[in-house]
SESE-222220 format. One record per residue: residue number from 1; residue in three letters; z, x, y of N, C-alpha, C, O in turn. Coordinates in Angstrom, 1 decimal. Layout:
! SESE-222220
{NUM,"ALA",{Z,X,Y},{Z,X,Y},{Z,X,Y},{Z,X,Y}}
...
! end
This chain:
! SESE-222220
{1,"MET",{-39.5,-9.5,-21.3},{-39.9,-8.4,-20.5},{-41.4,-8.3,-20.6},{-42.1,-8.7,-21.5}}
{2,"ARG",{-42.0,-7.6,-19.5},{-43.5,-7.4,-19.5},{-43.7,-6.0,-19.2},{-43.1,-5.3,-18.4}}
{3,"LEU",{-44.7,-5.4,-19.9},{-45.2,-4.1,-19.7},{-46.6,-4.1,-19.2},{-47.5,-4.5,-19.9}}
{4,"PHE",{-46.8,-3.7,-17.9},{-48.2,-3.7,-17.3},{-48.8,-2.3,-17.7},{-48.2,-1.3,-17.5}}
{5,"VAL",{-50.0,-2.4,-18.2},{-50.6,-1.2,-18.7},{-52.1,-1.2,-18.3},{-52.7,-2.3,-18.1}}
{6,"SER",{-52.7,0.0,-18.3},{-54.1,0.2,-18.4},{-54.4,0.5,-19.9},{-53.7,1.4,-20.4}}
{7,"PRO",{-55.3,-0.2,-20.5},{-55.4,0.0,-22.0},{-55.7,1.4,-22.4},{-55.4,1.8,-23.5}}
{8,"THR",{-56.3,2.2,-21.5},{-56.7,3.6,-21.9},{-55.7,4.6,-21.3},{-55.9,5.8,-21.6}}
{9,"SER",{-54.7,4.2,-20.6},{-53.7,5.1,-20.0},{-52.9,5.8,-21.1},{-52.2,5.1,-21.9}}
{10,"PRO",{-52.9,7.2,-21.2},{-52.0,7.8,-22.1},{-50.5,7.7,-21.8},{-49.7,7.6,-22.7}}
{11,"TYR",{-50.2,7.5,-20.5},{-48.8,7.3,-20.2},{-48.3,5.9,-20.7},{-47.2,5.8,-21.2}}
{12,"ALA",{-49.2,4.9,-20.5},{-48.8,3.6,-21.0},{-48.7,3.6,-22.5},{-47.9,3.0,-23.1}}
{13,"ARG",{-49.6,4.4,-23.2},{-49.5,4.5,-24.6},{-48.2,5.1,-25.1},{-47.7,4.7,-26.1}}
{14,"VAL",{-47.7,6.1,-24.4},{-46.4,6.7,-24.7},{-45.3,5.6,-24.8},{-44.6,5.6,-25.8}}
{15,"VAL",{-45.3,4.7,-23.8},{-44.3,3.7,-23.8},{-44.6,2.7,-24.9},{-43.6,2.2,-25.5}}
{16,"ARG",{-45.8,2.3,-25.1},{-46.1,1.4,-26.2},{-45.7,2.0,-27.6},{-45.2,1.2,-28.4}}
{17,"MET",{-45.9,3.3,-27.8},{-45.5,3.9,-29.0},{-44.0,3.9,-29.1},{-43.4,3.6,-30.2}}
{18,"ALA",{-43.3,4.1,-28.0},{-41.8,4.1,-28.0},{-41.3,2.7,-28.4},{-40.4,2.6,-29.1}}
{19,"LEU",{-42.0,1.6,-27.9},{-41.6,0.3,-28.2},{-41.7,0.1,-29.7},{-40.8,-0.5,-30.3}}
{20,"GLU",{-42.7,0.6,-30.3},{-42.9,0.4,-31.8},{-41.8,1.2,-32.5},{-41.3,0.7,-33.5}}
{21,"GLU",{-41.6,2.5,-32.1},{-40.6,3.3,-32.8},{-39.2,2.7,-32.7},{-38.4,2.9,-33.6}}
{22,"LEU",{-38.9,2.1,-31.6},{-37.6,1.5,-31.3},{-37.4,0.1,-31.9},{-36.3,-0.4,-31.9}}
{23,"GLY",{-38.5,-0.5,-32.4},{-38.4,-1.8,-32.9},{-38.3,-2.9,-31.8},{-37.7,-3.9,-32.1}}
{24,"LEU",{-38.8,-2.6,-30.7},{-38.6,-3.5,-29.5},{-40.0,-4.1,-29.1},{-40.0,-4.9,-28.1}}
{25,"ALA",{-41.0,-3.9,-29.8},{-42.3,-4.4,-29.4},{-42.4,-5.9,-29.3},{-43.1,-6.4,-28.4}}
{26,"ALA",{-41.7,-6.6,-30.1},{-41.7,-8.1,-30.1},{-41.0,-8.6,-28.8},{-41.2,-9.8,-28.5}}
{27,"ARG",{-40.2,-7.8,-28.2},{-39.4,-8.3,-27.0},{-40.2,-8.1,-25.7},{-39.8,-8.5,-24.6}}
{28,"VAL",{-41.4,-7.4,-25.8},{-42.1,-7.0,-24.5},{-43.5,-7.5,-24.6},{-44.3,-7.3,-25.6}}
{29,"GLN",{-44.0,-8.3,-23.6},{-45.4,-8.7,-23.5},{-46.2,-7.6,-22.8},{-45.8,-7.2,-21.7}}
{30,"VAL",{-47.2,-7.1,-23.5},{-48.1,-6.1,-22.9},{-49.1,-6.8,-22.1},{-49.9,-7.6,-22.6}}
{31,"VAL",{-49.2,-6.5,-20.8},{-50.1,-7.1,-19.9},{-51.2,-6.1,-19.4},{-50.8,-5.2,-18.5}}
{32,"PRO",{-52.4,-6.1,-19.8},{-53.4,-5.2,-19.3},{-53.8,-5.5,-17.9},{-54.0,-6.7,-17.6}}
{33,"VAL",{-53.9,-4.5,-17.1},{-54.3,-4.7,-15.7},{-55.4,-3.7,-15.3},{-55.5,-2.6,-16.0}}
{34,"ARG",{-56.2,-4.0,-14.3},{-57.1,-3.0,-13.7},{-56.3,-2.3,-12.6},{-55.8,-2.9,-11.7}}
{35,"THR",{-56.3,-0.9,-12.7},{-55.6,-0.2,-11.6},{-56.7,0.4,-10.6},{-57.9,0.3,-10.8}}
{36,"ARG",{-56.1,0.9,-9.5},{-57.0,1.5,-8.5},{-57.9,0.5,-7.8},{-59.0,0.9,-7.4}}
{37,"VAL",{-57.6,-0.7,-7.8},{-58.3,-1.8,-7.1},{-57.3,-2.6,-6.3},{-56.2,-2.7,-6.7}}
{38,"PRO",{-57.7,-3.1,-5.1},{-56.8,-3.8,-4.3},{-56.1,-5.0,-4.9},{-54.9,-5.3,-4.6}}
{39,"GLU",{-56.8,-5.6,-5.8},{-56.2,-6.8,-6.5},{-55.4,-6.5,-7.7},{-55.0,-7.5,-8.4}}
{40,"CYS",{-55.0,-5.3,-8.0},{-54.2,-4.9,-9.1},{-52.9,-5.7,-9.1},{-52.2,-5.6,-8.1}}
{41,"GLU",{-52.6,-6.4,-10.1},{-51.4,-7.2,-10.2},{-50.1,-6.5,-10.0},{-49.2,-7.0,-9.4}}
{42,"VAL",{-50.1,-5.2,-10.4},{-48.9,-4.4,-10.3},{-48.5,-4.2,-8.8},{-47.3,-4.0,-8.5}}
{43,"ASN",{-49.5,-4.2,-7.9},{-49.2,-3.9,-6.5},{-48.2,-4.9,-5.9},{-47.5,-4.6,-5.0}}
{44,"ALA",{-48.2,-6.1,-6.5},{-47.3,-7.2,-6.0},{-45.8,-6.9,-6.4},{-44.9,-7.5,-5.8}}
{45,"TYR",{-45.6,-6.0,-7.4},{-44.3,-5.8,-7.9},{-43.7,-4.4,-7.5},{-42.5,-4.3,-7.3}}
{46,"ILE",{-44.6,-3.4,-7.4},{-44.1,-2.1,-7.1},{-45.2,-1.4,-6.2},{-46.3,-1.4,-6.6}}
{47,"PRO",{-44.8,-0.8,-5.1},{-45.8,-0.4,-4.1},{-46.7,0.8,-4.6},{-47.8,0.9,-4.1}}
{48,"THR",{-46.3,1.5,-5.6},{-47.1,2.6,-6.1},{-48.3,2.1,-6.9},{-49.3,2.8,-7.0}}
{49,"GLY",{-48.2,0.9,-7.4},{-49.3,0.3,-8.2},{-49.6,1.1,-9.5},{-50.7,1.1,-10.0}}
{50,"LYS",{-48.6,1.8,-10.0},{-48.8,2.7,-11.2},{-48.5,2.0,-12.5},{-47.7,1.0,-12.5}}
{51,"VAL",{-49.2,2.4,-13.5},{-48.9,2.0,-14.9},{-48.6,3.2,-15.7},{-49.1,4.3,-15.5}}
{52,"PRO",{-47.7,3.0,-16.7},{-47.1,1.7,-17.0},{-46.0,1.3,-16.0},{-45.3,2.2,-15.4}}
{53,"THR",{-45.8,0.0,-15.9},{-44.7,-0.5,-15.1},{-44.0,-1.6,-16.0},{-44.7,-2.5,-16.6}}
{54,"LEU",{-42.7,-1.5,-16.2},{-42.0,-2.4,-17.0},{-41.2,-3.4,-16.1},{-40.5,-2.9,-15.2}}
{55,"GLU",{-41.4,-4.7,-16.3},{-40.6,-5.7,-15.7},{-39.5,-6.1,-16.7},{-39.7,-6.5,-17.8}}
{56,"THR",{-38.2,-5.8,-16.3},{-37.1,-6.1,-17.1},{-36.7,-7.6,-17.1},{-37.2,-8.4,-16.3}}
{57,"ASP",{-35.9,-8.0,-18.0},{-35.4,-9.4,-18.1},{-34.8,-9.9,-16.8},{-34.9,-11.0,-16.4}}
{58,"ASP",{-34.1,-8.9,-16.1},{-33.4,-9.3,-14.9},{-34.2,-9.0,-13.6},{-33.7,-9.0,-12.5}}
{59,"GLY",{-35.5,-8.8,-13.8},{-36.4,-8.7,-12.6},{-36.5,-7.4,-11.9},{-37.0,-7.3,-10.8}}
{60,"HIS",{-36.1,-6.3,-12.6},{-36.2,-4.9,-12.1},{-37.6,-4.4,-12.6},{-38.1,-4.8,-13.6}}
{61,"TYR",{-38.1,-3.4,-11.9},{-39.3,-2.7,-12.2},{-39.2,-1.2,-12.3},{-38.7,-0.6,-11.4}}
{62,"PHE",{-39.7,-0.7,-13.4},{-39.7,0.8,-13.6},{-41.1,1.2,-13.8},{-41.9,0.5,-14.5}}
{63,"SER",{-41.5,2.3,-13.2},{-43.0,2.7,-13.3},{-43.2,4.1,-13.7},{-44.4,4.6,-13.5}}
{64,"GLU",{-42.3,4.8,-14.3},{-42.6,6.1,-14.9},{-42.3,6.1,-16.3},{-41.2,5.5,-16.7}}
{65,"SER",{-43.1,6.6,-17.2},{-42.9,6.5,-18.6},{-41.6,7.0,-19.1},{-41.0,6.3,-20.0}}
{66,"ARG",{-41.1,8.1,-18.6},{-39.8,8.6,-19.1},{-38.7,7.7,-18.7},{-37.8,7.4,-19.5}}
{67,"LEU",{-38.7,7.2,-17.4},{-37.7,6.2,-17.0},{-37.7,4.9,-17.8},{-36.7,4.4,-18.2}}
{68,"ILE",{-38.9,4.5,-18.1},{-39.0,3.3,-19.0},{-38.4,3.5,-20.4},{-37.7,2.7,-20.9}}
{69,"CYS",{-38.7,4.7,-20.9},{-38.2,5.0,-22.3},{-36.7,5.1,-22.2},{-36.0,4.7,-23.2}}
{70,"GLN",{-36.1,5.7,-21.2},{-34.7,5.8,-21.0},{-34.1,4.4,-21.0},{-33.1,4.1,-21.6}}
{71,"TYR",{-34.7,3.5,-20.3},{-34.2,2.1,-20.2},{-34.3,1.4,-21.6},{-33.4,0.8,-22.0}}
{72,"LEU",{-35.4,1.7,-22.3},{-35.5,1.1,-23.6},{-34.5,1.6,-24.6},{-34.0,0.9,-25.5}}
{73,"ASP",{-34.2,2.9,-24.5},{-33.1,3.5,-25.3},{-31.8,2.7,-25.1},{-31.1,2.6,-26.1}}
{74,"ALA",{-31.5,2.3,-23.9},{-30.3,1.6,-23.7},{-30.2,0.2,-24.4},{-29.2,-0.4,-24.6}}
{75,"LEU",{-31.4,-0.3,-24.8},{-31.5,-1.6,-25.5},{-31.4,-1.4,-27.0},{-31.5,-2.3,-27.8}}
{76,"HIS",{-31.3,-0.1,-27.5},{-31.5,0.2,-28.9},{-30.3,1.1,-29.3},{-30.0,2.1,-28.5}}
{77,"THR",{-29.7,0.9,-30.3},{-28.4,1.6,-30.7},{-28.6,2.8,-31.6},{-27.7,3.6,-31.7}}
{78,"ASP",{-29.8,3.0,-32.1},{-30.1,4.1,-33.0},{-30.6,5.3,-32.3},{-30.3,5.6,-31.1}}
{79,"ASP",{-31.4,6.1,-33.0},{-31.9,7.4,-32.5},{-32.7,7.2,-31.2},{-33.7,6.4,-31.2}}
{80,"PRO",{-32.3,7.8,-30.1},{-33.0,7.6,-28.8},{-34.3,8.3,-28.8},{-34.6,9.3,-29.4}}
{81,"ILE",{-35.2,7.7,-27.9},{-36.5,8.4,-27.7},{-36.3,9.5,-26.7},{-37.0,10.6,-26.9}}
{82,"VAL",{-35.5,9.4,-25.7},{-35.2,10.4,-24.7},{-33.9,11.1,-25.0},{-32.9,10.5,-25.1}}
{83,"ASP",{-34.0,12.4,-25.2},{-32.7,13.2,-25.5},{-32.0,13.4,-24.2},{-32.6,14.0,-23.2}}
{84,"HIS",{-30.8,12.9,-24.1},{-30.1,12.9,-22.8},{-29.3,14.2,-22.6},{-28.8,14.5,-21.5}}
{85,"ASP",{-29.2,15.1,-23.6},{-28.6,16.4,-23.5},{-29.3,17.4,-24.3},{-28.8,17.9,-25.3}}
{86,"PRO",{-30.6,17.6,-24.0},{-31.4,18.6,-24.8},{-31.0,20.0,-24.6},{-30.5,20.4,-23.6}}
{87,"GLU",{-31.3,20.8,-25.6},{-31.1,22.2,-25.5},{-32.2,22.8,-24.6},{-33.2,22.2,-24.4}}
{88,"GLU",{-31.9,24.0,-24.1},{-32.9,24.6,-23.2},{-34.3,24.7,-23.7},{-35.2,24.5,-23.0}}
{89,"ALA",{-34.4,25.1,-25.0},{-35.7,25.2,-25.6},{-36.5,23.9,-25.6},{-37.7,23.8,-25.4}}
{90,"ASP",{-35.7,22.8,-25.8},{-36.3,21.5,-25.8},{-36.7,21.1,-24.4},{-37.8,20.4,-24.2}}
{91,"ARG",{-35.9,21.4,-23.4},{-36.3,21.2,-22.0},{-37.6,21.9,-21.7},{-38.5,21.3,-21.1}}
{92,"ALA",{-37.7,23.1,-22.1},{-38.9,23.9,-21.8},{-40.1,23.3,-22.5},{-41.2,23.2,-21.9}}
{93,"LEU",{-39.9,22.9,-23.7},{-41.0,22.3,-24.5},{-41.5,21.0,-23.8},{-42.7,20.8,-23.6}}
{94,"GLU",{-40.5,20.2,-23.4},{-40.9,18.9,-22.7},{-41.7,19.2,-21.4},{-42.6,18.5,-21.1}}
{95,"GLY",{-41.2,20.2,-20.7},{-41.9,20.5,-19.4},{-43.4,20.9,-19.6},{-44.2,20.5,-18.9}}
{96,"VAL",{-43.6,21.7,-20.7},{-45.0,22.1,-20.9},{-45.8,20.9,-21.5},{-47.0,20.7,-21.1}}
{97,"VAL",{-45.2,20.1,-22.3},{-45.9,18.9,-22.9},{-46.3,18.0,-21.8},{-47.4,17.5,-21.8}}
{98,"THR",{-45.4,17.7,-20.9},{-45.7,16.7,-19.8},{-46.8,17.3,-18.9},{-47.6,16.5,-18.3}}
{99,"GLY",{-46.7,18.6,-18.6},{-47.7,19.2,-17.8},{-49.1,19.2,-18.5},{-50.1,19.0,-17.8}}
{100,"PHE",{-49.1,19.4,-19.8},{-50.3,19.3,-20.6},{-50.9,17.8,-20.5},{-52.1,17.7,-20.3}}
{101,"LEU",{-50.0,16.8,-20.7},{-50.5,15.5,-20.5},{-51.0,15.2,-19.2},{-52.1,14.5,-19.0}}
{102,"ASP",{-50.4,15.7,-18.1},{-50.9,15.5,-16.8},{-52.3,16.1,-16.6},{-53.1,15.5,-16.0}}
{103,"GLY",{-52.4,17.3,-17.1},{-53.7,18.0,-17.0},{-54.8,17.3,-17.7},{-55.9,17.1,-17.2}}
{104,"VAL",{-54.6,16.8,-18.9},{-55.5,16.1,-19.7},{-55.9,14.8,-19.0},{-57.1,14.4,-19.0}}
{105,"SER",{-54.9,14.1,-18.4},{-55.2,12.9,-17.7},{-56.1,13.1,-16.5},{-56.9,12.3,-16.2}}
{106,"VAL",{-55.8,14.2,-15.7},{-56.7,14.5,-14.6},{-58.1,14.8,-15.1},{-59.1,14.4,-14.5}}
{107,"TRP",{-58.2,15.5,-16.2},{-59.5,15.9,-16.8},{-60.3,14.6,-17.1},{-61.5,14.5,-16.8}}
{108,"ILE",{-59.7,13.7,-17.8},{-60.5,12.5,-18.3},{-60.8,11.6,-17.1},{-61.8,11.0,-17.0}}
{109,"ARG",{-59.9,11.6,-16.1},{-60.2,10.8,-14.9},{-61.4,11.4,-14.1},{-62.2,10.7,-13.6}}
{110,"GLU",{-61.5,12.7,-14.1},{-62.6,13.4,-13.4},{-63.9,13.1,-14.2},{-64.9,12.9,-13.6}}
{111,"LEU",{-63.8,13.2,-15.5},{-65.0,12.9,-16.3},{-65.5,11.4,-16.2},{-66.7,11.2,-16.4}}
{112,"ASN",{-64.6,10.5,-15.9},{-65.0,9.1,-15.8},{-65.6,8.8,-14.4},{-66.1,7.7,-14.2}}
{113,"ARG",{-65.6,9.8,-13.5},{-66.3,9.6,-12.2},{-67.8,9.7,-12.4},{-68.3,10.3,-13.4}}
{114,"PRO",{-68.6,9.1,-11.6},{-70.1,9.3,-11.7},{-70.4,10.8,-11.7},{-69.8,11.6,-11.0}}
{115,"PRO",{-71.4,11.2,-12.4},{-71.7,12.7,-12.6},{-71.8,13.4,-11.2},{-71.4,14.5,-11.1}}
{116,"GLY",{-72.4,12.8,-10.2},{-72.6,13.4,-9.0},{-71.4,13.6,-8.1},{-71.3,14.3,-7.2}}
{117,"GLU",{-70.3,12.9,-8.6},{-69.0,12.9,-7.8},{-68.0,13.8,-8.5},{-66.9,14.0,-8.0}}
{118,"ARG",{-68.3,14.3,-9.7},{-67.3,15.2,-10.4},{-67.2,16.5,-9.8},{-68.1,17.1,-9.2}}
{119,"SER",{-66.0,17.0,-9.8},{-65.7,18.4,-9.2},{-65.8,19.4,-10.3},{-64.9,19.4,-11.2}}
{120,"PRO",{-66.7,20.3,-10.3},{-66.8,21.4,-11.3},{-65.5,22.2,-11.3},{-65.1,22.7,-12.4}}
{121,"GLY",{-64.9,22.4,-10.1},{-63.7,23.2,-10.1},{-62.6,22.6,-10.8},{-61.8,23.2,-11.5}}
{122,"ILE",{-62.4,21.3,-10.6},{-61.3,20.6,-11.3},{-61.5,20.5,-12.8},{-60.6,20.8,-13.6}}
{123,"LEU",{-62.8,20.3,-13.2},{-63.1,20.3,-14.6},{-62.8,21.6,-15.3},{-62.2,21.7,-16.4}}
{124,"GLU",{-63.1,22.7,-14.6},{-62.9,24.0,-15.2},{-61.4,24.3,-15.2},{-60.9,24.9,-16.1}}
{125,"GLN",{-60.7,24.0,-14.1},{-59.3,24.2,-14.0},{-58.5,23.5,-15.2},{-57.6,24.1,-15.8}}
{126,"GLU",{-58.9,22.2,-15.4},{-58.2,21.5,-16.5},{-58.6,21.9,-17.9},{-57.8,21.9,-18.8}}
{127,"ARG",{-59.8,22.4,-18.1},{-60.2,23.0,-19.3},{-59.4,24.2,-19.6},{-58.9,24.4,-20.7}}
{128,"ALA",{-59.3,25.1,-18.6},{-58.5,26.3,-18.8},{-57.0,26.0,-19.0},{-56.4,26.7,-19.9}}
{129,"ARG",{-56.5,25.0,-18.3},{-55.1,24.7,-18.5},{-54.9,24.2,-20.0},{-53.9,24.6,-20.7}}
{130,"ALA",{-55.8,23.3,-20.5},{-55.7,22.8,-21.8},{-55.8,24.0,-22.8},{-55.0,24.0,-23.8}}
{131,"GLU",{-56.6,24.9,-22.6},{-56.7,26.1,-23.6},{-55.4,26.8,-23.6},{-55.0,27.2,-24.7}}
{132,"ARG",{-54.8,27.1,-22.4},{-53.6,27.8,-22.4},{-52.5,27.0,-23.1},{-51.7,27.6,-23.9}}
{133,"CYS",{-52.4,25.7,-22.9},{-51.4,24.9,-23.5},{-51.6,24.8,-25.0},{-50.6,24.9,-25.8}}
{134,"LEU",{-52.8,24.7,-25.5},{-53.1,24.6,-26.9},{-52.6,25.9,-27.6},{-52.0,25.8,-28.7}}
{135,"ALA",{-52.9,27.0,-27.0},{-52.5,28.3,-27.6},{-51.0,28.4,-27.6},{-50.4,28.9,-28.6}}
{136,"TRP",{-50.3,28.0,-26.5},{-48.9,28.0,-26.5},{-48.2,27.2,-27.5},{-47.3,27.6,-28.2}}
{137,"PHE",{-48.7,25.9,-27.7},{-48.2,25.0,-28.7},{-48.5,25.5,-30.1},{-47.6,25.3,-31.0}}
{138,"ASP",{-49.6,26.1,-30.3},{-50.0,26.5,-31.7},{-49.0,27.6,-32.1},{-48.7,27.7,-33.3}}
{139,"GLU",{-48.5,28.4,-31.2},{-47.5,29.4,-31.6},{-46.1,28.8,-31.8},{-45.3,29.5,-32.4}}
{140,"ARG",{-45.9,27.6,-31.4},{-44.6,27.0,-31.5},{-44.6,25.6,-32.2},{-43.7,24.8,-32.0}}
{141,"THR",{-45.6,25.4,-33.1},{-45.7,24.2,-33.8},{-44.5,23.8,-34.6},{-44.1,22.7,-34.7}}
{142,"ASP",{-43.8,24.8,-35.2},{-42.6,24.6,-36.0},{-41.6,23.9,-35.1},{-40.8,23.1,-35.6}}
{143,"ALA",{-41.5,24.2,-33.8},{-40.5,23.6,-32.9},{-40.8,22.1,-32.7},{-39.9,21.4,-32.3}}
{144,"LEU",{-42.0,21.7,-32.9},{-42.3,20.2,-32.7},{-41.6,19.3,-33.7},{-41.2,18.3,-33.4}}
{145,"GLY",{-41.6,19.8,-35.0},{-40.9,19.0,-36.0},{-41.6,17.7,-36.2},{-42.8,17.5,-35.9}}
{146,"GLU",{-40.9,16.8,-36.8},{-41.5,15.5,-37.2},{-40.9,14.3,-36.4},{-41.2,13.1,-36.7}}
{147,"ARG",{-40.0,14.5,-35.5},{-39.4,13.4,-34.7},{-40.5,12.7,-33.8},{-41.5,13.3,-33.5}}
{148,"ALA",{-40.2,11.5,-33.5},{-41.1,10.7,-32.6},{-40.3,10.4,-31.3},{-40.1,9.3,-31.0}}
{149,"ASP",{-39.9,11.5,-30.6},{-39.2,11.3,-29.4},{-40.2,11.5,-28.2},{-41.4,11.6,-28.4}}
{150,"TYR",{-39.6,11.4,-27.0},{-40.5,11.4,-25.8},{-41.5,12.5,-25.8},{-42.7,12.3,-25.6}}
{151,"PRO",{-41.0,13.8,-25.9},{-42.0,14.9,-25.8},{-43.1,14.8,-26.9},{-44.3,15.1,-26.6}}
{152,"ARG",{-42.7,14.4,-28.1},{-43.7,14.3,-29.2},{-44.7,13.2,-29.0},{-45.9,13.3,-29.3}}
{153,"LEU",{-44.2,12.1,-28.4},{-45.1,10.9,-28.1},{-46.1,11.4,-27.0},{-47.3,11.0,-27.1}}
{154,"CYS",{-45.6,12.1,-26.0},{-46.5,12.6,-25.0},{-47.5,13.6,-25.6},{-48.7,13.5,-25.2}}
{155,"MET",{-47.1,14.4,-26.5},{-48.0,15.4,-27.1},{-49.1,14.6,-27.9},{-50.3,14.9,-27.8}}
{156,"ALA",{-48.7,13.6,-28.7},{-49.7,12.8,-29.4},{-50.7,12.1,-28.5},{-51.9,12.1,-28.8}}
{157,"ALA",{-50.2,11.5,-27.4},{-51.1,10.9,-26.5},{-52.0,11.8,-25.8},{-53.2,11.5,-25.6}}
{158,"ALA",{-51.6,13.0,-25.5},{-52.4,14.0,-24.9},{-53.5,14.5,-25.8},{-54.7,14.7,-25.5}}
{159,"LEU",{-53.1,14.8,-27.1},{-54.0,15.3,-28.0},{-55.1,14.2,-28.4},{-56.2,14.6,-28.6}}
{160,"TYR",{-54.7,13.0,-28.5},{-55.7,11.9,-28.7},{-56.7,11.9,-27.6},{-57.9,11.8,-27.9}}
{161,"THR",{-56.3,12.0,-26.3},{-57.2,12.0,-25.2},{-58.1,13.2,-25.3},{-59.3,13.1,-25.1}}
{162,"LEU",{-57.6,14.4,-25.6},{-58.4,15.6,-25.7},{-59.4,15.5,-26.9},{-60.5,15.8,-26.7}}
{163,"ASP",{-58.9,14.9,-28.0},{-59.7,14.9,-29.2},{-60.8,13.8,-29.2},{-61.9,14.0,-29.6}}
{164,"ARG",{-60.4,12.6,-28.8},{-61.2,11.4,-29.0},{-61.9,11.0,-27.7},{-63.0,10.3,-27.8}}
{165,"ARG",{-61.4,11.3,-26.5},{-62.0,10.8,-25.3},{-62.7,12.0,-24.6},{-63.9,11.8,-24.2}}
{166,"ILE",{-62.1,13.1,-24.4},{-62.7,14.3,-23.8},{-63.6,14.9,-24.9},{-64.7,15.5,-24.5}}
{167,"ARG",{-63.2,14.9,-26.1},{-64.0,15.5,-27.2},{-64.2,17.0,-27.0},{-65.3,17.6,-27.0}}
{168,"MET",{-63.0,17.7,-26.7},{-63.1,19.1,-26.4},{-63.5,19.9,-27.7},{-62.9,19.8,-28.7}}
{169,"ASP",{-64.6,20.6,-27.5},{-65.1,21.4,-28.7},{-64.2,22.4,-29.2},{-63.7,23.2,-28.4}}
{170,"GLY",{-64.1,22.5,-30.5},{-63.4,23.6,-31.2},{-61.9,23.8,-31.0},{-61.4,24.8,-31.4}}
{171,"TRP",{-61.3,22.8,-30.4},{-59.8,23.0,-30.2},{-59.1,23.1,-31.5},{-58.1,23.8,-31.6}}
{172,"ARG",{-59.5,22.3,-32.5},{-58.8,22.4,-33.8},{-58.9,23.8,-34.4},{-57.9,24.2,-35.0}}
{173,"GLU",{-60.0,24.4,-34.3},{-60.2,25.7,-34.9},{-59.3,26.8,-34.1},{-58.8,27.7,-34.7}}
{174,"ARG",{-59.2,26.6,-32.8},{-58.4,27.5,-32.0},{-56.9,27.3,-32.1},{-56.1,28.2,-31.8}}
{175,"ALA",{-56.5,26.1,-32.5},{-55.1,25.7,-32.6},{-54.9,25.0,-34.0},{-54.5,23.8,-34.0}}
{176,"PRO",{-55.1,25.7,-35.1},{-55.1,25.0,-36.4},{-53.7,24.4,-36.8},{-53.6,23.4,-37.4}}
{177,"ARG",{-52.6,25.1,-36.4},{-51.3,24.6,-36.8},{-51.0,23.4,-36.0},{-50.4,22.4,-36.5}}
{178,"LEU",{-51.4,23.4,-34.7},{-51.1,22.2,-33.9},{-52.0,21.0,-34.4},{-51.5,19.9,-34.4}}
{179,"ALA",{-53.2,21.3,-34.8},{-54.1,20.2,-35.3},{-53.5,19.6,-36.5},{-53.6,18.4,-36.7}}
{180,"ALA",{-52.9,20.5,-37.4},{-52.3,19.9,-38.6},{-51.1,19.0,-38.3},{-50.9,18.0,-38.9}}
{181,"TRP",{-50.3,19.5,-37.3},{-49.2,18.6,-36.8},{-49.7,17.3,-36.3},{-49.2,16.2,-36.7}}
{182,"TYR",{-50.7,17.3,-35.5},{-51.3,16.1,-35.0},{-51.9,15.2,-36.1},{-51.7,14.0,-36.0}}
{183,"ASP",{-52.5,15.8,-37.1},{-53.1,15.0,-38.1},{-52.0,14.3,-38.9},{-52.2,13.2,-39.5}}
{184,"ARG",{-50.8,14.9,-39.0},{-49.6,14.2,-39.6},{-49.1,13.1,-38.7},{-48.8,12.0,-39.2}}
{185,"PHE",{-49.0,13.4,-37.4},{-48.5,12.4,-36.5},{-49.3,11.1,-36.4},{-48.7,10.0,-36.3}}
{186,"VAL",{-50.6,11.2,-36.5},{-51.5,10.1,-36.3},{-51.3,9.1,-37.5},{-51.8,8.0,-37.4}}
{187,"GLN",{-50.6,9.5,-38.5},{-50.4,8.5,-39.6},{-49.2,7.6,-39.3},{-49.0,6.6,-40.0}}
{188,"ARG",{-48.4,7.9,-38.2},{-47.3,7.0,-37.9},{-47.8,5.6,-37.5},{-48.8,5.5,-36.9}}
{189,"PRO",{-47.1,4.6,-38.0},{-47.5,3.2,-37.6},{-47.5,3.0,-36.1},{-48.4,2.2,-35.6}}
{190,"SER",{-46.6,3.6,-35.3},{-46.6,3.5,-33.9},{-47.9,4.0,-33.3},{-48.4,3.4,-32.3}}
{191,"PHE",{-48.5,5.1,-33.8},{-49.7,5.6,-33.3},{-50.9,4.7,-33.6},{-51.7,4.4,-32.8}}
{192,"ARG",{-50.9,4.2,-34.8},{-52.0,3.4,-35.3},{-52.0,2.0,-34.5},{-53.0,1.4,-34.3}}
{193,"ALA",{-50.8,1.5,-34.3},{-50.7,0.2,-33.6},{-51.0,0.2,-32.1},{-51.2,-0.8,-31.5}}
{194,"THR",{-51.2,1.4,-31.6},{-51.4,1.5,-30.1},{-52.7,2.2,-29.8},{-52.9,2.7,-28.7}}
{195,"LEU",{-53.6,2.3,-30.8},{-54.9,2.9,-30.5},{-55.6,2.2,-29.3},{-55.7,0.9,-29.3}}
{196,"PRO",{-56.1,2.9,-28.3},{-56.8,2.3,-27.2},{-58.2,1.8,-27.6},{-58.7,2.2,-28.6}}
{197,"PRO",{-58.8,0.9,-26.8},{-60.1,0.4,-27.1},{-61.1,1.6,-27.0},{-60.9,2.5,-26.2}}
{198,"GLN",{-62.1,1.6,-27.8},{-63.1,2.7,-27.8},{-64.1,2.5,-26.6},{-65.0,3.3,-26.4}}
! end
């Protein structure tokens, strides 16, 4: 199998961490690609041109991180990455986590634009969204637990982007319980094995 990724994509990192957690990394060749350019290799396989995209052994293509993780679960007999029958509280948590990851991704994409092309409105909107999410998670850190399932992998990818790429000032002081959870999570081998290039 092949996994097409952008090396800095937090969504691709979620799948790469899942591969490590499931013990499937050796079965998948990770293929870095440049996205948002006409010559992007993924465009030949899936019209959205999105990463991550997984090419399966039988020639099918999946391009959403949650769908890819569900497929990987089917290849693994132990603890799944995606809970197929979550309780309502876990559904609510996953919804906020994935919205947080989406917002952080928009924020870093906007920051990567040339300074004269950045939208102050988008930057402020995503900063405010991140602040709300951090406060919400800090009140519910006990619910995160220590599992490395899909929502927690998304949370780790989002917090890494916020902490190391956006470098949001003071978030650790404003969300100390969440920061402590994150500091434990970053010790996982899957997190360390998938660190993006600086």
